C-alpha atoms as one frame of an Amber mdcrd trajectory, in Angstrom:
protein
 213.486  14.362-221.268 216.886  14.542-222.939 216.987  12.852-226.332 219.142
   9.977-227.545 220.059   9.178-231.151 219.133   6.139-233.225 222.442   5.599
-234.981 221.780   2.259-236.658 218.908  -0.122-237.432 218.776  -3.692-238.678
 216.264  -6.451-239.306 216.065 -10.128-240.172 213.244 -10.798-242.661 210.067
 -12.157-241.073 208.848 -15.665-241.984 208.516 -19.190-240.641 212.140 -20.221
-240.867 212.172 -22.691-237.960 215.672 -21.781-236.844 217.068 -20.659-233.489
 215.894 -17.176-232.534 219.481 -16.119-231.785 220.310 -16.384-235.487 217.661
 -13.787-236.337 218.766 -11.439-233.566 222.443 -11.601-234.496 221.645 -10.980
-238.171 219.667  -7.873-237.182 222.315  -6.730-234.693 225.113  -6.972-237.225
 223.062  -5.023-239.748 222.442  -2.321-237.149 226.125  -2.111-236.220 227.128
  -1.753-239.883 224.400   0.841-240.418 225.694   2.805-237.413 229.353   2.393
-238.434 230.021   1.176-234.881 232.438  -1.592-233.965 230.880  -4.209-231.668
 233.631  -3.563-229.106 232.436   0.049-228.743 229.022  -1.071-227.424 228.865
  -0.578-223.677 225.407  -2.025-223.006 223.245  -4.746-224.563 219.502  -4.591
-223.937 217.741  -7.788-224.991 213.984  -8.205-225.458 212.996 -11.615-224.119
 211.264 -14.487-225.908 209.733 -16.879-223.382 209.078 -19.769-225.794 212.668
 -20.518-226.799 214.185 -22.081-223.697 216.384 -20.524-221.066 218.520 -18.528
-223.549 215.353 -16.583-224.380 214.886 -15.633-220.744 218.345 -14.057-220.639
 218.230 -12.476-224.083 220.724  -9.689-223.386 223.434 -12.112-222.328 222.465
 -14.597-225.049 222.942 -12.047-227.820 226.118 -10.651-226.215 227.630 -14.140
-226.086 226.701 -14.863-229.704 228.331 -11.610-230.841 231.369 -12.312-228.642
 231.582 -11.337-224.978 233.382  -8.005-224.515 232.571  -7.230-220.890 229.625
  -5.009-221.882 226.832  -4.675-219.349 223.528  -6.398-220.168 219.841  -6.501
-219.262 216.867  -8.560-220.432 213.299  -7.246-220.611 209.946  -8.982-220.942
 206.718  -7.030-221.343 204.804  -9.211-223.815 204.403  -7.298-227.098 205.853
  -4.169-225.475 209.159  -5.949-224.733 211.076  -4.070-227.422 210.123  -0.644
-226.088 210.909  -1.731-222.531 214.355  -2.859-223.716 214.831   0.494-225.475
 213.750   2.301-222.312 216.402   0.468-220.282 219.084   1.328-222.851 218.023
   4.975-222.874 218.338   5.106-219.097 221.874   3.712-219.239 222.894   6.295
-221.828 221.285   9.285-220.117 222.726   8.286-216.737 226.215   8.247-218.247
 226.807   4.514-217.784 227.564   4.121-221.494 227.678   6.163-224.694 226.329
   3.551-227.095 223.970   0.588-226.628 222.550  -2.250-228.682 218.837  -3.092
-228.378 217.843  -6.406-229.943 214.849  -8.740-229.962 214.069 -11.923-231.897
 211.624 -14.800-231.773 210.896 -18.262-233.135 207.160 -18.920-232.825 205.124
 -22.138-232.750 202.617 -23.091-235.399 199.152 -21.613-234.887 198.053 -18.915
-232.475 200.071 -18.049-229.393 199.010 -19.991-226.300 200.087 -20.191-222.653
 202.810 -22.605-221.637 201.895 -26.157-220.650 200.616 -26.961-217.192 197.571
 -26.294-215.023 197.684 -22.814-213.484 194.212 -21.672-212.325 195.729 -18.567
-210.687 197.235 -17.440-214.035 194.855 -15.086-215.851 196.418 -15.827-219.241
 195.924 -19.581-218.716 192.356 -18.981-217.554 191.300 -16.938-220.559 192.175
 -19.845-222.856 190.882 -22.702-220.709 187.886 -21.081-219.000 186.303 -19.092
-221.841 188.254 -20.174-224.936 189.438 -16.625-225.577 192.307 -17.207-227.973
 193.884 -14.099-229.472 191.586 -14.124-232.552 188.588 -14.138-230.199 190.039
 -11.126-228.376 190.554  -9.288-231.665 186.990 -10.050-232.751 185.518  -8.786
-229.477 187.257  -5.450-230.045 185.945  -5.385-233.623 182.394  -6.012-232.385
 182.802  -3.240-229.829 183.856  -0.846-232.580 180.872  -1.836-234.717 178.473
  -1.277-231.815 179.953   2.056-230.703 180.876   3.736-233.978 179.085   1.903
-236.767 182.209   0.306-238.242 181.518  -2.288-240.926 183.336  -5.406-242.137
 184.217  -3.421-245.264 186.080  -0.877-243.099 188.169  -3.664-241.585 188.886
  -5.058-245.058 189.940  -1.604-246.243 192.568  -1.412-243.496 194.105  -4.699
-244.628 193.936  -3.687-248.295 195.678  -0.389-247.520 198.448  -2.064-245.527
 198.984  -4.694-248.202 199.527  -1.937-250.781 202.304  -0.649-248.537 203.757
  -4.046-247.625 204.473  -5.127-251.206 207.373  -2.666-251.138 208.931  -4.037
-247.930 211.721  -6.591-248.458 211.511  -7.723-244.806 207.768  -8.488-244.871
 206.599 -12.087-244.733 203.540 -11.410-246.926 204.547  -8.887-249.626 201.330
  -9.370-251.573 198.600  -6.883-252.413 195.002  -7.770-251.632 191.851  -5.886
-252.560 188.714  -5.649-250.459 187.079  -8.521-252.339 190.043 -10.848-251.669
 189.821 -10.079-247.962 186.028 -10.344-247.775 186.164 -13.750-249.466 188.778
 -15.195-247.113 187.517 -17.608-244.416 185.915 -16.294-241.233 188.174 -17.012
-238.242 186.341 -15.205-235.448 183.307 -13.258-236.596 183.486 -10.566-237.975
 187.204 -11.019-238.703 188.503 -13.052-241.608 191.763 -14.871-242.162 193.466
 -12.020-244.014 192.531  -9.543-241.267 194.351 -11.362-238.448 198.123 -11.338
-238.191 200.042 -14.598-238.179 202.754 -15.719-235.759 206.196 -15.313-237.303
 209.922 -15.694-236.795 211.968 -12.517-237.068 214.443 -10.162-235.460 215.150
  -6.434-235.193 217.871  -4.313-233.616 218.839  -0.726-232.872 222.119   0.963
-232.075 221.315   3.959-229.868 223.688   6.490-228.377 224.104   9.856-226.724
 223.841  12.962-228.871 227.514  13.702-228.151 228.518  10.269-229.397 226.477
  10.766-232.587 228.239  14.064-233.245 231.602  12.364-232.667 230.667   9.993
-235.506 229.938  12.955-237.768 226.148  12.567-237.582 224.815  16.088-237.118
 221.106  15.363-237.570 220.339  11.813-236.381 216.911  10.357-235.842 216.162
  11.022-232.166 214.103   9.203-229.547 212.159  12.253-228.333 209.592  10.429
-226.221 208.918   6.951-224.881 205.879   5.543-223.092 205.621   2.387-220.991
 202.585   3.407-218.913 200.205   1.083-217.075 196.426   1.494-216.748 194.886
   3.829-214.156 192.293   2.501-211.708 189.483   1.931-212.439 190.122   0.402
-215.865 186.634   0.256-217.394 187.378  -1.510-220.702 187.995  -5.272-220.666
 191.470  -5.980-221.968 192.512  -9.621-222.167 193.897 -11.600-220.467 191.765
  -9.987-217.743 188.170 -11.223-217.835 186.464  -8.300-216.109 186.843  -4.572
-215.684 187.571  -2.810-212.418 184.515  -1.747-210.452 183.710   1.931-210.898
 181.048   1.892-208.179 183.105   3.950-205.739 185.639   5.639-208.023 185.292
   7.846-211.063 186.881   6.529-214.267 190.163   8.275-215.147 190.197  11.141
-217.612 192.002   8.906-220.125 191.548   5.213-220.745 194.618   2.998-220.798
 195.325   3.027-224.526 194.665   6.768-224.824 197.143   7.327-222.004 199.908
   5.537-223.936 199.939   8.225-226.627 199.332  11.048-224.170 202.484  10.096
-222.240 204.727   9.886-225.303 203.503  13.266-226.592 203.978  14.899-223.199
 207.518  13.608-222.885 208.426  14.738-226.409 206.745  18.142-226.040 204.726
  17.448-229.180 201.200  16.476-230.119 199.265  14.457-232.683 199.285  17.376
-235.111 203.063  17.062-235.347 202.965  13.426-236.488 203.799  12.710-240.129
 203.778   8.901-240.046 202.775   6.146-237.601 203.440   2.452-237.091 200.679
   0.865-234.999 199.743  -2.508-233.588 197.428  -4.089-236.173 197.046  -7.531
-234.625 193.761  -7.290-236.469 192.737  -4.718-239.037 189.982  -3.541-236.677
 192.472  -2.732-233.907 194.322  -0.353-236.219 191.218   1.851-236.389 191.170
   2.146-232.599 194.774   3.366-232.593 193.953   6.248-234.956 191.802   7.675
-232.177 193.931   6.576-229.231 196.962   8.328-230.722 194.895  11.437-231.416
 195.173  11.224-235.201 191.431  11.877-235.356 188.527  12.364-232.955 186.750
   9.439-231.318 184.452   7.700-233.806 186.114   9.256-236.850 188.655   6.564
-237.704 186.576   5.029-240.474 186.149   8.422-242.169 189.898   9.041-241.938
 190.590   5.672-243.544 187.983   6.047-246.281 189.323   9.495-247.212 192.730
   7.917-247.879 194.401   9.969-245.164 196.157   6.955-243.602 197.538   5.718
-246.921 200.917   6.774-248.252 200.231  10.145-249.859 197.564  10.974-247.259
 197.727  13.362-244.304 199.165  10.844-241.821 200.139   7.492-243.345 199.803
   4.566-240.938 201.784   1.343-241.269 203.816   2.161-244.375 205.802  -0.997
-243.522 202.673  -3.079-244.148 202.129  -3.493-240.402 201.913  -6.738-238.478
 199.469  -7.965-241.095 202.399  -8.086-243.517 204.933  -9.281-240.931 203.156
 -11.379-238.314 203.978 -11.422-234.614 207.554 -11.989-233.496 206.791 -10.681
-230.030 210.148  -9.384-228.670 211.098  -7.926-232.057 207.975  -6.179-233.317
 208.124  -2.952-231.292 211.802  -2.625-232.258 210.903  -3.261-235.901 208.463
  -0.336-235.768 211.317   1.936-234.671 213.442   0.573-237.532 210.720   1.438
-240.045 210.257   4.965-238.735 214.018   5.490-238.738 214.147   4.557-242.414
 211.192   6.864-243.055 212.743   9.844-241.275 216.060   9.261-243.068 214.245
   9.125-246.454 215.484   5.545-246.977 212.161   3.723-247.341 212.148   3.468
-251.126 208.759   2.972-252.780 206.979   3.115-249.415 208.530   6.470-248.465
 206.292   9.027-246.747 207.253  12.318-248.324 208.717  14.898-245.963 208.381
  12.747-242.817 210.097  14.363-239.814 208.089  13.004-236.856 206.873   9.449
-236.381 205.099   7.614-233.568 204.637   3.936-232.721 202.053   2.024-230.699
 202.490  -1.618-229.669 200.652  -2.496-226.468 201.705  -5.495-224.384 199.211
  -7.644-222.510 199.047  -7.353-218.713 198.949  -3.546-218.897 202.146  -2.675
-220.730 202.006   0.596-222.641 204.313   0.854-225.630 204.990   3.930-227.738
 208.041   5.705-229.101 208.103   9.141-230.708 210.961   9.732-233.134 211.918
  12.998-234.734 214.487  14.466-237.025 215.296  18.179-237.313 215.233  18.247
-241.121
């Protein structure tokens, strides 16, 4: 796949600001345009990641952000793929650039979230699997995270201390991130003494819901060179895969696996296939990765991603963590931004924010959280309902 360049990145700090989501998105978009040294009128395409909680403007995010910046006649699209929305929006923008429809595009996502955990919209919808998992079995998101943690404990011998170590590691990184909502360092004892939310996970091991925004200015390689950027950060691979039948691991909101009685399971499970696709498209592999930003909705889920992205063999994530290899200074630092534990969930923005962080890392602009010598970075941010989400970024030098 031909590459595109990430010319500019921008972010609105995460928090609970209680303001209109458009404000966060426009702040991030303007930062990205300044970073790219691109005039808004040069943007030929606006790709908005949707937020479904913020009224009709959230459902037409591309047009909403374009209007707020000032309509210029640019083409627009809006994408919703749950937590993978940002990568889907980037995928649409990449397609427009590579097809020659435009030279430069803006990708932007932002959210204003309700208090407490995310829940389905009001109403009675017994044919809606997301509604059913809340109302039939009480499987809120923290319950889902805890079930995965219990699975990891049963299969690989993970311990509550391992989960606390993930959070402690990410908090050491997050204190250096000016956009993080929780720039505070915690040690294992702090985490282990926080209240249990859904056994075995504690309050400090589960990410909050947050307001925030993130944006990218992406362009063709020719356009980047015309701006005098000889070695931009490049989108080398992008994955939006779906599961392969039969899917033999329960993944909420679905309440059962596919039957494997008459079909052999696929060679790769769903989450393993997300990384496999992005590596194949980029012509690279896990050994090439210098830094990763992964979906730590809970600290336990981060351990799964080490294996699903091929950073270590199955069952070896805890050893990788305990050896310090996923900390800054280790072999493959994970979540140098502090991860979602430091930010919280702003659903349409978070996958874009991961690309922002890796862009800063590959440009050597990450300050005290810089991963030395980083040239290749990978993200993982799965969306419910079978949305894969991964981007592989690289820089030549």
